[in-house]
Every structure is written in C-alpha cells, then in structure tokens.
Backbone as ProteinMPNN parsed JSONL, in Angstrom:
{"seq_chain_A": "XXXXXXXXXXXXXXXXXXXXXXXXXXXXXXXXXXXXXXXXXXXXXXXXXXXXXXXXXXXXXXXXXXXXXXXXXXXXXXX", "coords_chain_A": {"N_chain_A": [[21.164, 35.948, -4.26], [19.284, 36.111, -2.054], [17.026, 35.34, -3.488], [17.721, 32.741, -4.253], [17.851, 31.494, -1.78], [15.189, 31.704, -1.017], [13.985, 30.035, -2.899], [15.089, 27.582, -2.11], [13.979, 27.343, 0.466], [11.279, 27.19, -0.214], [11.215, 24.748, -1.565], [11.942, 23.066, 0.539], [9.756, 23.445, 2.213], [7.73, 22.292, 0.621], [8.574, 19.626, 0.598], [8.249, 19.037, 3.314], [5.462, 19.342, 3.562], [4.608, 17.248, 1.915], [5.655, 15.117, 3.391], [4.119, 15.306, 5.726], [1.561, 14.739, 4.716], [1.964, 12.083, 3.913], [2.472, 10.877, 6.388], [0.007, 11.293, 7.633], [-1.618, 9.697, 6.014], [-0.534, 7.173, 6.598], [-1.213, 7.084, 9.277], [-4.014, 6.882, 9.154], [-4.214, 4.326, 8.033], [-3.076, 2.797, 10.086], [-4.958, 3.286, 12.102], [-7.155, 1.928, 11.052], [-6.196, -0.707, 11.068], [-5.894, -1.042, 13.81], [-8.579, -0.844, 14.655], [-9.632, -3.101, 13.372], [-8.189, -5.119, 14.682], [-9.131, -4.833, 17.308], [-11.882, -5.253, 17.112], [-12.788, -7.051, 15.001], [-11.137, -9.25, 15.299], [-10.684, -9.747, 18.045], [-13.249, -9.931, 19.225], [-14.643, -12.39, 18.355], [-12.768, -14.153, 19.399], [-12.895, -13.626, 22.136], [-15.511, -14.47, 22.646], [-15.256, -17.209, 22.091], [-13.446, -17.903, 24.086], [-15.044, -17.439, 26.31], [-17.029, -19.392, 26.007], [-15.409, -21.616, 26.256], [-14.639, -21.367, 28.953], [-17.131, -21.784, 30.16], [-17.565, -24.448, 29.457], [-15.474, -25.662, 30.827], [-16.125, -25.005, 33.446], [-18.643, -26.182, 33.742], [-18.407, -29.099, 33.417], [-19.841, -31.481, 33.454], [-22.338, -31.672, 31.59], [-24.95, -32.697, 31.506], [-26.001, -32.538, 34.093], [-26.191, -29.799, 34.402], [-28.07, -29.194, 32.472], [-30.318, -30.463, 33.543], [-30.645, -28.938, 35.872], [-31.25, -26.442, 34.779], [-33.652, -27.003, 33.445], [-35.278, -27.731, 35.653], [-35.238, -25.334, 37.104], [-36.498, -23.69, 35.271], [-39.061, -24.807, 35.232], [-39.849, -24.313, 37.884], [-39.8, -21.487, 37.913], [-41.714, -20.99, 35.954], [-44.087, -21.883, 37.095], [-44.335, -20.087, 39.135], [-45.241, -17.803, 37.969]], "CA_chain_A": [[21.401, 35.279, -3.001], [18.004, 36.001, -1.35], [16.145, 34.573, -4.359], [18.117, 31.33, -4.181], [17.447, 31.003, -0.453], [13.733, 31.609, -1.064], [13.671, 28.824, -3.659], [15.45, 26.446, -1.255], [12.972, 27.255, 1.531], [10.033, 26.734, -0.832], [11.37, 23.3, -1.801], [11.913, 22.408, 1.848], [8.357, 23.465, 2.661], [6.996, 21.293, -0.17], [8.964, 18.307, 1.113], [7.606, 18.868, 4.618], [4.03, 19.138, 3.326], [4.457, 15.877, 1.408], [5.924, 14.207, 4.504], [2.956, 15.356, 6.615], [0.482, 13.998, 4.048], [2.299, 10.659, 3.978], [2.281, 10.449, 7.779], [-1.438, 11.245, 7.878], [-2.12, 8.49, 5.336], [-0.111, 6.015, 7.395], [-1.994, 7.12, 10.503], [-5.332, 6.323, 8.837], [-4.046, 2.882, 7.855], [-2.871, 2.21, 11.415], [-6.238, 3.326, 12.819], [-7.987, 0.844, 10.527], [-5.636, -1.958, 11.581], [-6.228, -1.092, 15.235], [-10.003, -1.152, 14.778], [-9.807, -4.504, 12.994], [-7.663, -5.957, 15.755], [-9.937, -4.77, 18.52], [-13.264, -5.663, 16.907], [-13.0, -8.216, 14.143], [-10.335, -10.393, 15.739], [-10.816, -10.024, 19.467], [-14.622, -10.262, 19.634], [-14.878, -13.833, 18.275], [-11.859, -14.834, 20.315], [-13.463, -13.472, 23.472], [-16.674, -15.356, 22.73], [-14.765, -18.589, 22.17], [-12.87, -18.091, 25.418], [-16.157, -17.522, 27.245], [-17.623, -20.733, 25.855], [-14.433, -22.543, 26.825], [-14.754, -21.294, 30.41], [-18.376, -22.454, 30.542], [-17.374, -25.896, 29.337], [-14.591, -26.086, 31.913], [-16.848, -24.857, 34.708], [-19.748, -27.139, 33.763], [-17.911, -30.249, 32.657], [-20.907, -32.464, 33.36], [-23.417, -30.883, 30.983], [-26.277, -33.252, 31.777], [-26.482, -31.983, 35.365], [-26.554, -28.402, 34.168], [-29.325, -29.199, 31.724], [-31.389, -30.803, 34.485], [-30.855, -27.786, 36.746], [-31.908, -25.4, 33.994], [-35.041, -27.411, 33.239], [-36.021, -27.649, 36.908], [-35.407, -23.909, 37.417], [-37.493, -23.156, 34.353], [-40.368, -25.255, 35.705], [-40.164, -23.576, 39.095], [-40.113, -20.098, 37.549], [-42.935, -20.978, 35.167], [-45.256, -22.038, 37.982], [-44.435, -18.881, 39.986], [-45.973, -16.768, 37.219]], "C_chain_A": [[20.077, 35.066, -2.246], [17.036, 35.158, -2.169], [16.44, 33.085, -4.296], [17.678, 30.723, -2.843], [15.935, 30.824, -0.389], [13.309, 30.344, -1.796], [13.965, 27.578, -2.816], [14.414, 26.252, -0.148], [11.627, 26.767, 0.979], [10.074, 25.231, -1.089], [11.309, 22.526, -0.485], [10.485, 22.353, 2.389], [7.516, 22.439, 1.914], [7.311, 19.889, 0.319], [8.297, 18.031, 2.452], [6.102, 18.626, 4.475], [3.759, 17.725, 2.832], [4.678, 14.859, 2.517], [4.73, 14.152, 5.457], [1.793, 14.574, 6.005], [0.73, 12.493, 4.108], [2.087, 10.116, 5.385], [0.79, 10.352, 8.106], [-2.071, 10.028, 7.211], [-1.762, 7.242, 6.125], [-0.902, 5.934, 8.698], [-3.392, 6.543, 10.282], [-5.27, 4.807, 8.685], [-3.884, 2.204, 9.206], [-4.149, 2.234, 12.246], [-7.156, 2.202, 12.355], [-7.501, -0.508, 11.042], [-5.996, -2.126, 13.054], [-7.692, -1.45, 15.437], [-10.254, -2.619, 14.458], [-9.331, -5.425, 14.104], [-8.593, -5.981, 16.959], [-11.348, -5.297, 18.325], [-13.403, -6.968, 16.138], [-12.241, -9.445, 14.612], [-10.639, -10.753, 17.186], [-12.213, -10.444, 19.882], [-14.907, -11.76, 19.501], [-13.983, -14.628, 19.224], [-12.392, -14.768, 21.741], [-14.677, -14.374, 23.657], [-16.245, -16.812, 22.87], [-14.173, -18.863, 23.547], [-13.962, -18.198, 26.479], [-16.834, -18.882, 27.202], [-16.705, -21.776, 26.474], [-14.52, -22.538, 28.352], [-16.04, -21.952, 30.898], [-18.222, -23.965, 30.493], [-16.472, -26.433, 30.44], [-15.356, -26.069, 33.23], [-17.96, -25.902, 34.848], [-19.37, -28.349, 32.916], [-19.0, -31.303, 32.458], [-22.167, -31.755, 32.878], [-24.797, -31.413, 31.335], [-26.839, -32.725, 33.095], [-26.916, -30.538, 35.194], [-27.886, -28.334, 33.452], [-30.493, -29.512, 32.651], [-31.694, -29.629, 35.407], [-31.613, -26.681, 36.01], [-33.373, -25.749, 33.789], [-35.84, -27.298, 34.521], [-36.226, -26.197, 37.318], [-36.461, -23.287, 36.529], [-38.894, -23.55, 34.812], [-40.786, -24.5, 36.965], [-40.554, -22.135, 38.771], [-41.409, -19.996, 36.782], [-44.155, -21.032, 36.093], [-45.401, -20.858, 38.944], [-45.211, -17.781, 39.284], [-47.44, -16.933, 37.514]], "O_chain_A": [[19.783, 33.941, -1.84], [16.3, 34.346, -1.609], [15.525, 32.263, -4.288], [17.199, 29.59, -2.786], [15.455, 29.879, 0.236], [12.382, 29.657, -1.368], [13.179, 26.63, -2.811], [14.018, 25.123, 0.142], [10.921, 26.011, 1.646], [9.091, 24.527, -0.859], [10.696, 21.461, -0.41], [10.06, 21.344, 2.951], [6.67, 21.781, 2.52], [6.413, 19.055, 0.441], [7.831, 16.919, 2.699], [5.535, 17.798, 5.187], [2.806, 17.078, 3.267], [3.974, 13.852, 2.585], [4.369, 13.079, 5.94], [1.113, 13.827, 6.709], [-0.2, 11.718, 4.33], [1.576, 9.009, 5.551], [0.366, 9.419, 8.788], [-2.962, 9.399, 7.782], [-2.596, 6.354, 6.3], [-1.224, 4.842, 9.166], [-3.899, 5.8, 11.123], [-6.157, 4.091, 9.148], [-4.482, 1.157, 9.453], [-4.403, 1.305, 13.013], [-7.854, 1.592, 13.165], [-8.31, -1.36, 11.411], [-6.359, -3.218, 13.492], [-8.016, -2.27, 16.297], [-10.99, -3.302, 15.171], [-10.0, -6.405, 14.429], [-8.815, -7.033, 17.558], [-11.963, -5.751, 19.29], [-14.076, -7.89, 16.598], [-12.665, -10.571, 14.347], [-10.83, -11.924, 17.515], [-12.357, -11.243, 20.808], [-15.378, -12.36, 20.467], [-14.396, -15.646, 19.779], [-12.341, -15.759, 22.469], [-14.847, -14.976, 24.718], [-16.806, -17.557, 23.674], [-14.379, -19.938, 24.11], [-13.826, -18.959, 27.437], [-17.171, -19.452, 28.24], [-17.165, -22.707, 27.135], [-14.478, -23.599, 28.975], [-16.042, -22.609, 31.939], [-18.693, -24.676, 31.381], [-16.684, -27.541, 30.932], [-15.253, -26.998, 34.031], [-18.188, -26.437, 35.933], [-19.935, -28.587, 31.849], [-19.065, -31.942, 31.407], [-22.97, -31.291, 33.688], [-25.736, -30.625, 31.451], [-28.043, -32.489, 33.197], [-27.908, -30.11, 35.785], [-28.737, -27.509, 33.788], [-31.548, -28.885, 32.549], [-32.857, -29.35, 35.696], [-32.517, -26.062, 36.571], [-34.244, -24.892, 33.942], [-36.974, -26.818, 34.495], [-37.291, -25.855, 37.833], [-37.236, -22.445, 36.981], [-39.811, -22.73, 34.787], [-41.941, -24.096, 37.096], [-41.539, -21.624, 39.306], [-42.14, -19.017, 36.935], [-45.131, -20.31, 35.891], [-46.476, -20.652, 39.509], [-45.782, -16.912, 39.944], [-48.263, -16.176, 36.997]]}, "name": "protein", "num_of_chains": 1, "seq": "XXXXXXXXXXXXXXXXXXXXXXXXXXXXXXXXXXXXXXXXXXXXXXXXXXXXXXXXXXXXXXXXXXXXXXXXXXXXXXX"}
C-alpha cells in the first residue's frame, strides 16, 4: 500500500517537473517574440512615423531647405 502510493507520487512529481520544463521553454520563446516585437518591428515603424510627421509638418520642403541653408550660413559666420 505505501509502496504503491510512493510510486504514484514519484510519477506525479516527474509529470510536474516535465510540465515546469515545458513552461520554462515556452517562456523563453515568448520573451524572444516580445523582444522582436519591441525592437525589430517597432523601431523601423517609429522611424517611418517620425519621417511622416516631418513631411506633414513641413509640406513645403523648398522653404525648409532655404531656412536650413540660411541658418547654416549665419552659424558658420558666427564661428
């Protein structure tokens, strides 16, 4: 009776250990997916959105270019 219960508990413990290992493996996979989402996907998207906002804000690019050139000349002569 005690021997049989010991065997059952040993099997249950093995199943639990295997379940923990499987969960830890899945956790590593989810961490990798999370990292990919936050770095490899979002970074280029954020850059594209920033460029889009610049284009919306400065719709007339030729005026911006002239301002940049004139500011550069002013700053250059201040040196």
